[in-house]
KOLNUMI-664298 format. One record per residue: x, y, z of N, C-alpha, C in turn; residue in three letters; residue number from 0. Coordinates in pm, whole numbers, plus 50000, padded with zeros to 5 digits. Atoms other than C-alpha are relative to their C-alpha. Example, Ala and Ser with C-alpha at 12.3 -4.5 7.8 and 13.67 -1.06 7.14 Angstrom:
r n.east: 50089, n.north: 49881, n.up: 50000, ca.east: 51230, ca.north: 49550, ca.up: 50780, c.east: 50090, c.north: 50120, c.up: 50000, r: ALA, k: 0
r n.east: 49918, n.north: 49881, n.up: 49994, ca.east: 51367, ca.north: 49894, ca.up: 50714, c.east: 49923, c.north: 50109, c.up: 50073, r: SER, k: 1
END
This chain:
r n.east: 49967, n.north: 50032, n.up: 50098, ca.east: 70803, ca.north: 80095, ca.up: 71583, c.east: 50131, c.north: 50069, c.up: 49988, r: MET, k: 0
r n.east: 49864, n.north: 49923, n.up: 50055, ca.east: 71136, ca.north: 80333, ca.up: 71573, c.east: 50068, c.north: 49940, c.up: 50024, r: PRO, k: 1
r n.east: 49862, n.north: 50068, n.up: 50004, ca.east: 71469, ca.north: 80197, ca.up: 71475, c.east: 49950, c.north: 49848, c.up: 49924, r: GLY, k: 2
r n.east: 50037, n.north: 50101, n.up: 50084, ca.east: 71293, ca.north: 79914, ca.up: 71262, c.east: 49993, c.north: 50006, c.up: 49888, r: GLN, k: 3
r n.east: 50020, n.north: 49986, n.up: 50119, ca.east: 71344, ca.north: 79885, ca.up: 70926, c.east: 49868, c.north: 49936, c.up: 49918, r: PRO, k: 4
r n.east: 50125, n.north: 50084, n.up: 50061, ca.east: 71032, ca.north: 79818, ca.up: 70715, c.east: 50024, c.north: 50037, c.up: 49852, r: VAL, k: 5
r n.east: 50007, n.north: 49983, n.up: 50118, ca.east: 70958, ca.north: 79774, ca.up: 70358, c.east: 49897, c.north: 50092, c.up: 49932, r: ALA, k: 6
r n.east: 50085, n.north: 49955, n.up: 50095, ca.east: 70793, ca.north: 79989, ca.up: 70108, c.east: 49934, c.north: 49948, c.up: 49862, r: VAL, k: 7
r n.east: 50053, n.north: 50066, n.up: 50133, ca.east: 70560, ca.north: 79842, ca.up: 69824, c.east: 49899, c.north: 50105, c.up: 49941, r: CYS, k: 8
r n.east: 50111, n.north: 49954, n.up: 50108, ca.east: 70364, ca.north: 79945, ca.up: 69554, c.east: 49942, c.north: 49887, c.up: 49916, r: VAL, k: 9
r n.east: 50099, n.north: 50093, n.up: 50089, ca.east: 70074, ca.north: 79771, ca.up: 69372, c.east: 50084, c.north: 50002, c.up: 49870, r: PRO, k: 10
r n.east: 49931, n.north: 49949, n.up: 50135, ca.east: 70196, ca.north: 79669, ca.up: 69004, c.east: 49916, c.north: 50090, c.up: 49924, r: VAL, k: 11
r n.east: 50116, n.north: 49863, n.up: 50130, ca.east: 69903, ca.north: 79839, ca.up: 68830, c.east: 49953, c.north: 50077, c.up: 50134, r: GLU, k: 12
r n.east: 50014, n.north: 49895, n.up: 49874, ca.east: 69840, ca.north: 80165, ca.up: 68984, c.east: 49812, c.north: 50028, c.up: 50017, r: PRO, k: 13
r n.east: 50185, n.north: 49957, n.up: 50005, ca.east: 69439, ca.north: 80138, ca.up: 68949, c.east: 49946, c.north: 49897, c.up: 50174, r: HIS, k: 14
r n.east: 50009, n.north: 50034, n.up: 49854, ca.east: 69491, ca.north: 79906, ca.up: 69287, c.east: 49999, c.north: 50068, c.up: 50118, r: GLN, k: 15
r n.east: 49980, n.north: 49928, n.up: 49878, ca.east: 69554, ca.north: 80201, ca.up: 69481, c.east: 49797, c.north: 50033, c.up: 49989, r: LEU, k: 16
r n.east: 50135, n.north: 49984, n.up: 49957, ca.east: 69181, ca.north: 80220, ca.up: 69620, c.east: 49953, c.north: 50108, c.up: 50082, r: GLN, k: 17
r n.east: 50038, n.north: 49873, n.up: 49932, ca.east: 68995, ca.north: 80529, ca.up: 69780, c.east: 49847, c.north: 49975, c.up: 50036, r: ALA, k: 18
r n.east: 50012, n.north: 49832, n.up: 49943, ca.east: 68782, ca.north: 80723, ca.up: 69920, c.east: 49862, c.north: 50016, c.up: 50049, r: SER, k: 19
r n.east: 50097, n.north: 49932, n.up: 49922, ca.east: 68540, ca.north: 80920, ca.up: 70087, c.east: 49896, c.north: 50059, c.up: 49917, r: CYS, k: 20
r n.east: 50147, n.north: 50025, n.up: 50049, ca.east: 68282, ca.north: 80878, ca.up: 69814, c.east: 49948, c.north: 49883, c.up: 50028, r: GLU, k: 21
r n.east: 50054, n.north: 50125, n.up: 49941, ca.east: 68237, ca.north: 80561, ca.up: 69983, c.east: 49916, c.north: 50044, c.up: 50115, r: GLN, k: 22
r n.east: 50127, n.north: 49950, n.up: 49952, ca.east: 67910, ca.north: 80540, ca.up: 70186, c.east: 50010, c.north: 49873, c.up: 50120, r: SER, k: 23
r n.east: 49951, n.north: 49858, n.up: 49957, ca.east: 68034, ca.north: 80559, ca.up: 70474, c.east: 50097, c.north: 50059, c.up: 49945, r: PRO, k: 24
r n.east: 49863, n.north: 49948, n.up: 50043, ca.east: 68354, ca.north: 80788, ca.up: 70384, c.east: 50102, c.north: 49891, c.up: 50071, r: PRO, k: 25
r n.east: 49911, n.north: 50048, n.up: 49939, ca.east: 68654, ca.north: 80603, ca.up: 70432, c.east: 50152, c.north: 50079, c.up: 49927, r: GLN, k: 26
r n.east: 49875, n.north: 50001, n.up: 50022, ca.east: 69033, ca.north: 80651, ca.up: 70381, c.east: 50051, c.north: 49949, c.up: 49900, r: THR, k: 27
r n.east: 49936, n.north: 50053, n.up: 50114, ca.east: 69239, ca.north: 80580, ca.up: 70094, c.east: 50070, c.north: 49906, c.up: 50056, r: PRO, k: 28
r n.east: 49901, n.north: 50116, n.up: 49999, ca.east: 69371, ca.north: 80226, ca.up: 70094, c.east: 50089, c.north: 49943, c.up: 49935, r: VAL, k: 29
r n.east: 49903, n.north: 50081, n.up: 50111, ca.east: 69622, ca.north: 80009, ca.up: 69923, c.east: 49853, c.north: 49901, c.up: 49983, r: SER, k: 30
r n.east: 50050, n.north: 50074, n.up: 50057, ca.east: 69466, ca.north: 79754, ca.up: 69672, c.east: 50068, c.north: 49882, c.up: 50054, r: GLY, k: 31
r n.east: 49969, n.north: 50096, n.up: 49943, ca.east: 69705, ca.north: 79532, ca.up: 69839, c.east: 49971, c.north: 49912, c.up: 50083, r: LEU, k: 32
r n.east: 50046, n.north: 50060, n.up: 49847, ca.east: 69667, ca.north: 79256, ca.up: 70084, c.east: 50076, c.north: 50022, c.up: 50116, r: PRO, k: 33
r n.east: 49940, n.north: 49965, n.up: 49912, ca.east: 69732, ca.north: 79275, ca.up: 70413, c.east: 50139, c.north: 49950, c.up: 50026, r: ASP, k: 34
r n.east: 49870, n.north: 50084, n.up: 49975, ca.east: 70000, ca.north: 79011, ca.up: 70403, c.east: 50029, c.north: 49935, c.up: 49858, r: GLU, k: 35
r n.east: 49929, n.north: 50041, n.up: 50139, ca.east: 70221, ca.north: 78943, ca.up: 70092, c.east: 50124, c.north: 49890, c.up: 50027, r: ILE, k: 36
r n.east: 49904, n.north: 50120, n.up: 49998, ca.east: 70426, ca.north: 78597, ca.up: 70032, c.east: 50063, c.north: 50066, c.up: 49869, r: GLU, k: 37
r n.east: 49925, n.north: 49975, n.up: 50109, ca.east: 70750, ca.north: 78600, ca.up: 69849, c.east: 49963, c.north: 49984, c.up: 49845, r: PRO, k: 38
r n.east: 50067, n.north: 50026, n.up: 50099, ca.east: 70687, ca.north: 78634, ca.up: 69531, c.east: 49871, c.north: 50010, c.up: 49913, r: GLY, k: 39
r n.east: 50125, n.north: 49962, n.up: 50040, ca.east: 70366, ca.north: 78774, ca.up: 69508, c.east: 50047, c.north: 50099, c.up: 49876, r: PHE, k: 40
r n.east: 49982, n.north: 49967, n.up: 50151, ca.east: 70323, ca.north: 78891, ca.up: 69120, c.east: 49949, c.north: 50161, c.up: 50019, r: GLU, k: 41
r n.east: 50080, n.north: 49858, n.up: 49998, ca.east: 70083, ca.north: 79210, ca.up: 69258, c.east: 50054, c.north: 50063, c.up: 50036, r: GLY, k: 42
r n.east: 49946, n.north: 49891, n.up: 49919, ca.east: 70347, ca.north: 79393, ca.up: 69424, c.east: 50152, c.north: 49996, c.up: 49965, r: ALA, k: 43
r n.east: 49863, n.north: 50026, n.up: 50010, ca.east: 70693, ca.north: 79501, ca.up: 69384, c.east: 50042, c.north: 50109, c.up: 50145, r: LYS, k: 44
r n.east: 49961, n.north: 49908, n.up: 49889, ca.east: 70920, ca.north: 79644, ca.up: 69677, c.east: 50101, c.north: 50085, c.up: 49934, r: GLU, k: 45
r n.east: 49935, n.north: 49901, n.up: 50037, ca.east: 71077, ca.north: 79981, ca.up: 69596, c.east: 50119, c.north: 50083, c.up: 50115, r: VAL, k: 46
r n.east: 49910, n.north: 49932, n.up: 49893, ca.east: 71248, ca.north: 80071, ca.up: 69947, c.east: 50019, c.north: 49926, c.up: 50112, r: GLY, k: 47
r n.east: 50030, n.north: 50005, n.up: 49876, ca.east: 71310, ca.north: 80066, ca.up: 70300, c.east: 49998, c.north: 50088, c.up: 50075, r: SER, k: 48
r n.east: 49978, n.north: 49928, n.up: 49872, ca.east: 71285, ca.north: 80275, ca.up: 70592, c.east: 50013, c.north: 50003, c.up: 50150, r: LEU, k: 49
r n.east: 49986, n.north: 50045, n.up: 49853, ca.east: 71365, ca.north: 80338, ca.up: 70941, c.east: 49952, c.north: 50148, c.up: 50007, r: VAL, k: 50
r n.east: 50082, n.north: 49873, n.up: 49939, ca.east: 71126, ca.north: 80552, ca.up: 71124, c.east: 50064, c.north: 50052, c.up: 50160, r: PHE, k: 51
r n.east: 50019, n.north: 49995, n.up: 49886, ca.east: 71213, ca.north: 80747, ca.up: 71421, c.east: 49873, c.north: 50063, c.up: 50101, r: GLY, k: 52
r n.east: 50125, n.north: 49915, n.up: 49853, ca.east: 70958, ca.north: 80988, ca.up: 71673, c.east: 49849, c.north: 49989, c.up: 49860, r: SER, k: 53
r n.east: 50084, n.north: 49995, n.up: 50082, ca.east: 70612, ca.north: 81001, ca.up: 71525, c.east: 49918, c.north: 50126, c.up: 50047, r: VAL, k: 54
r n.east: 50109, n.north: 49891, n.up: 49898, ca.east: 70351, ca.north: 81303, ca.up: 71554, c.east: 49897, c.north: 49960, c.up: 49921, r: LYS, k: 55
r n.east: 50146, n.north: 49992, n.up: 50043, ca.east: 69979, ca.north: 81289, ca.up: 71534, c.east: 49955, c.north: 50151, c.up: 49995, r: ARG, k: 56
r n.east: 50105, n.north: 49857, n.up: 50085, ca.east: 69759, ca.north: 81546, ca.up: 71354, c.east: 49826, c.north: 50001, c.up: 50061, r: TYR, k: 57
r n.east: 50168, n.north: 50022, n.up: 49973, ca.east: 69396, ca.north: 81572, ca.up: 71532, c.east: 49950, c.north: 50122, c.up: 49929, r: GLU, k: 58
r n.east: 50131, n.north: 49929, n.up: 50053, ca.east: 69295, ca.north: 81846, ca.up: 71338, c.east: 50041, c.north: 50046, c.up: 49847, r: THR, k: 59
r n.east: 49937, n.north: 49949, n.up: 50137, ca.east: 69332, ca.north: 81973, ca.up: 70972, c.east: 50092, c.north: 50117, c.up: 50034, r: HIS, k: 60
r n.east: 49853, n.north: 49866, n.up: 50008, ca.east: 69523, ca.north: 82296, ca.up: 71073, c.east: 50075, c.north: 49935, c.up: 50057, r: GLU, k: 61
r n.east: 49841, n.north: 50049, n.up: 49963, ca.east: 69751, ca.north: 82132, ca.up: 71244, c.east: 50090, c.north: 49918, c.up: 49870, r: ALA, k: 62
r n.east: 49964, n.north: 50043, n.up: 50137, ca.east: 69805, ca.north: 81889, ca.up: 70927, c.east: 50035, c.north: 50111, c.up: 49900, r: PHE, k: 63
r n.east: 49950, n.north: 49909, n.up: 50143, ca.east: 69797, ca.north: 82191, ca.up: 70693, c.east: 50124, c.north: 50087, c.up: 50046, r: THR, k: 64
r n.east: 49895, n.north: 49983, n.up: 49972, ca.east: 70037, ca.north: 82333, ca.up: 70897, c.east: 50158, c.north: 50021, c.up: 50015, r: ALA, k: 65
r n.east: 49872, n.north: 50055, n.up: 49978, ca.east: 70297, ca.north: 82121, ca.up: 70854, c.east: 49996, c.north: 49957, c.up: 49862, r: ASP, k: 66
r n.east: 50013, n.north: 50053, n.up: 50160, ca.east: 70253, ca.north: 82056, ca.up: 70468, c.east: 50168, c.north: 49993, c.up: 49977, r: GLU, k: 67
r n.east: 49821, n.north: 50042, n.up: 50039, ca.east: 70660, ca.north: 82157, ca.up: 70452, c.east: 50040, c.north: 49938, c.up: 50028, r: HIS, k: 68
r n.east: 49924, n.north: 50128, n.up: 49925, ca.east: 70733, ca.north: 81866, ca.up: 70677, c.east: 49922, c.north: 49825, c.up: 49910, r: LEU, k: 69
r n.east: 50053, n.north: 50080, n.up: 50036, ca.east: 70506, ca.north: 81626, ca.up: 70539, c.east: 49966, c.north: 49972, c.up: 49841, r: HIS, k: 70
r n.east: 49972, n.north: 49949, n.up: 50188, ca.east: 70482, ca.north: 81743, ca.up: 70153, c.east: 49844, c.north: 49922, c.up: 49938, r: ARG, k: 71
r n.east: 50124, n.north: 50029, n.up: 50058, ca.east: 70106, ca.north: 81602, ca.up: 70135, c.east: 49922, c.north: 50133, c.up: 49945, r: VAL, k: 72
r n.east: 50052, n.north: 49925, n.up: 50021, ca.east: 69945, ca.north: 81892, ca.up: 69962, c.east: 49836, c.north: 50037, c.up: 50037, r: PRO, k: 73
r n.east: 50144, n.north: 50009, n.up: 49949, ca.east: 69592, ca.north: 82049, ca.up: 70089, c.east: 49919, c.north: 49920, c.up: 49877, r: ALA, k: 74
r n.east: 50134, n.north: 50097, n.up: 50101, ca.east: 69319, ca.north: 81823, ca.up: 69875, c.east: 49996, c.north: 49928, c.up: 49954, r: GLY, k: 75
r n.east: 49947, n.north: 50147, n.up: 50008, ca.east: 69529, ca.north: 81520, ca.up: 69847, c.east: 49917, c.north: 49911, c.up: 50061, r: SER, k: 76
r n.east: 50086, n.north: 50100, n.up: 49931, ca.east: 69327, ca.north: 81183, ca.up: 69878, c.east: 50088, c.north: 49929, c.up: 50128, r: ARG, k: 77
r n.east: 49906, n.north: 50110, n.up: 49916, ca.east: 69621, ca.north: 81078, ca.up: 70082, c.east: 50036, c.north: 50108, c.up: 50162, r: PHE, k: 78
r n.east: 50006, n.north: 49923, n.up: 49870, ca.east: 69600, ca.north: 81407, ca.up: 70360, c.east: 49869, c.north: 50010, c.up: 50039, r: GLY, k: 79
r n.east: 50128, n.north: 49959, n.up: 49890, ca.east: 69297, ca.north: 81556, ca.up: 70582, c.east: 49881, c.north: 50003, c.up: 49918, r: TRP, k: 80
r n.east: 50117, n.north: 50029, n.up: 50078, ca.east: 68968, ca.north: 81467, ca.up: 70418, c.east: 49900, c.north: 50036, c.up: 50065, r: ILE, k: 81
r n.east: 50114, n.north: 49969, n.up: 49936, ca.east: 68707, ca.north: 81666, ca.up: 70581, c.east: 49898, c.north: 49938, c.up: 50011, r: PRO, k: 82
r n.east: 50098, n.north: 50080, n.up: 50031, ca.east: 68421, ca.north: 81483, ca.up: 70697, c.east: 50029, c.north: 49841, c.up: 50017, r: GLY, k: 83
r n.east: 49937, n.north: 50135, n.up: 50051, ca.east: 68638, ca.north: 81152, ca.up: 70670, c.east: 50109, c.north: 49996, c.up: 50106, r: CYS, k: 84
r n.east: 49886, n.north: 50012, n.up: 49956, ca.east: 68967, ca.north: 81201, ca.up: 70821, c.east: 49957, c.north: 50050, c.up: 50156, r: THR, k: 85
r n.east: 49994, n.north: 49973, n.up: 49848, ca.east: 68974, ca.north: 81194, ca.up: 71240, c.east: 50113, c.north: 50018, c.up: 50039, r: GLU, k: 86
r n.east: 49847, n.north: 49980, n.up: 49949, ca.east: 69351, ca.north: 81163, ca.up: 71302, c.east: 50107, c.north: 49976, c.up: 49896, r: CYS, k: 87
r n.east: 49874, n.north: 50002, n.up: 50129, ca.east: 69653, ca.north: 81164, ca.up: 71057, c.east: 50115, c.north: 49989, c.up: 50105, r: LEU, k: 88
r n.east: 49831, n.north: 49944, n.up: 49950, ca.east: 70048, ca.north: 81066, ca.up: 71195, c.east: 50089, c.north: 49975, c.up: 49908, r: CYS, k: 89
r n.east: 49884, n.north: 50009, n.up: 50062, ca.east: 70362, ca.north: 81128, ca.up: 71049, c.east: 50095, c.north: 49990, c.up: 50068, r: GLY, k: 90
r n.east: 49895, n.north: 50091, n.up: 49916, ca.east: 70668, ca.north: 80942, ca.up: 71106, c.east: 50135, c.north: 50076, c.up: 49940, r: TRP, k: 91
r n.east: 49854, n.north: 49950, n.up: 50072, ca.east: 71033, ca.north: 81090, ca.up: 71114, c.east: 50074, c.north: 49894, c.up: 49926, r: GLU, k: 92
r n.east: 49919, n.north: 50164, n.up: 50056, ca.east: 71222, ca.north: 80883, ca.up: 70846, c.east: 50172, c.north: 50035, c.up: 50066, r: ILE, k: 93
r n.east: 49881, n.north: 49981, n.up: 49954, ca.east: 71570, ca.north: 80857, ca.up: 70988, c.east: 50103, c.north: 49924, c.up: 49894, r: VAL, k: 94
r n.east: 49919, n.north: 50087, n.up: 50085, ca.east: 71727, ca.north: 80633, ca.up: 70725, c.east: 49879, c.north: 49946, c.up: 49856, r: GLN, k: 95
r n.east: 50064, n.north: 50072, n.up: 50110, ca.east: 71553, ca.north: 80536, ca.up: 70350, c.east: 50118, c.north: 49957, c.up: 49923, r: SER, k: 96
r n.east: 49948, n.north: 50024, n.up: 50130, ca.east: 71699, ca.north: 80333, ca.up: 70058, c.east: 49859, c.north: 49960, c.up: 49917, r: THR, k: 97
r n.east: 50120, n.north: 50003, n.up: 50139, ca.east: 71496, ca.north: 80323, ca.up: 69746, c.east: 50105, c.north: 49954, c.up: 49912, r: TRP, k: 98
r n.east: 49944, n.north: 50135, n.up: 50138, ca.east: 71578, ca.north: 80077, ca.up: 69435, c.east: 49904, c.north: 49980, c.up: 49925, r: HIS, k: 99
r n.east: 50092, n.north: 50072, n.up: 50113, ca.east: 71439, ca.north: 79968, ca.up: 69135, c.east: 49914, c.north: 49907, c.up: 50074, r: GLU, k: 100
r n.east: 50121, n.north: 50119, n.up: 49921, ca.east: 71118, ca.north: 79802, ca.up: 69212, c.east: 50042, c.north: 49869, c.up: 49927, r: PRO, k: 101
r n.east: 49933, n.north: 50161, n.up: 50001, ca.east: 71218, ca.north: 79414, ca.up: 69249, c.east: 49879, c.north: 49922, c.up: 50084, r: CYS, k: 102
r n.east: 50074, n.north: 50113, n.up: 49953, ca.east: 71014, ca.north: 79107, ca.up: 69376, c.east: 49966, c.north: 50008, c.up: 50121, r: PRO, k: 103
r n.east: 49962, n.north: 49989, n.up: 49875, ca.east: 70915, ca.north: 79100, ca.up: 69691, c.east: 50063, c.north: 49870, c.up: 50056, r: VAL, k: 104
r n.east: 49926, n.north: 50125, n.up: 49960, ca.east: 71158, ca.north: 78835, ca.up: 69869, c.east: 49956, c.north: 49922, c.up: 50122, r: SER, k: 105
r n.east: 50019, n.north: 50069, n.up: 49878, ca.east: 71025, ca.north: 78790, ca.up: 70226, c.east: 49892, c.north: 50007, c.up: 49994, r: VAL, k: 106
r n.east: 50126, n.north: 49978, n.up: 49976, ca.east: 70694, ca.north: 78752, ca.up: 70381, c.east: 49943, c.north: 50126, c.up: 50067, r: ARG, k: 107
r n.east: 50021, n.north: 49865, n.up: 49900, ca.east: 70533, ca.north: 79086, ca.up: 70496, c.east: 49849, c.north: 50031, c.up: 50010, r: LEU, k: 108
r n.east: 50106, n.north: 49956, n.up: 49899, ca.east: 70264, ca.north: 79203, ca.up: 70725, c.east: 49981, c.north: 50187, c.up: 49976, r: ARG, k: 109
r n.east: 50033, n.north: 49881, n.up: 49982, ca.east: 70092, ca.north: 79563, ca.up: 70673, c.east: 50033, c.north: 50055, c.up: 50117, r: ARG, k: 110
r n.east: 49988, n.north: 49912, n.up: 49894, ca.east: 70187, ca.north: 79825, ca.up: 70877, c.east: 49914, c.north: 50087, c.up: 49985, r: PHE, k: 111
r n.east: 50130, n.north: 49859, n.up: 50050, ca.east: 70020, ca.north: 80128, ca.up: 70733, c.east: 50007, c.north: 50010, c.up: 49834, r: HIS, k: 112
r n.east: 50000, n.north: 49988, n.up: 50179, ca.east: 69907, ca.north: 80173, ca.up: 70377, c.east: 50083, c.north: 49923, c.up: 49931, r: ARG, k: 113
r n.east: 49888, n.north: 50095, n.up: 50062, ca.east: 70194, ca.north: 80055, ca.up: 70142, c.east: 50107, c.north: 49977, c.up: 50054, r: SER, k: 114
r n.east: 49892, n.north: 50041, n.up: 49925, ca.east: 70427, ca.north: 80013, ca.up: 70435, c.east: 49973, c.north: 49870, c.up: 50080, r: ILE, k: 115
r n.east: 50010, n.north: 50086, n.up: 49940, ca.east: 70504, ca.north: 79680, ca.up: 70537, c.east: 50144, c.north: 49942, c.up: 50124, r: PHE, k: 116
r n.east: 49922, n.north: 50071, n.up: 49925, ca.east: 70681, ca.north: 79466, ca.up: 70801, c.east: 50041, c.north: 49852, c.up: 49983, r: ARG, k: 117
r n.east: 49968, n.north: 50140, n.up: 50007, ca.east: 70871, ca.north: 79141, ca.up: 70774, c.east: 49945, c.north: 49925, c.up: 50089, r: SER, k: 118
r n.east: 50063, n.north: 50117, n.up: 49863, ca.east: 70733, ca.north: 78835, ca.up: 70969, c.east: 50059, c.north: 49900, c.up: 49974, r: VAL, k: 119
END
């Protein structure tokens, strides 16, 4: 997916962000947003766009922790490595980012990962 802009969306209601490893079986945190968002969907707002470069796979907790200065996900965050739950995490190099005030979604979007969507 390098070089293709993607939209970053957030739920209108923060409680829509669901997690966690407290479930049985454990699950990584997921967004409460649907996998496809239609233009004008009132449950989400677009907050920016990103263009990704390379991807880095983290296969161990140690490797992920060693790169905290790059990904900025603090140890213990529910969005980071969760022992007994996480098997692999990926980090993407951001080569371009554009942020703006939250606005209604104007195009049809399909989930790429968590709260990152591609236009369809």
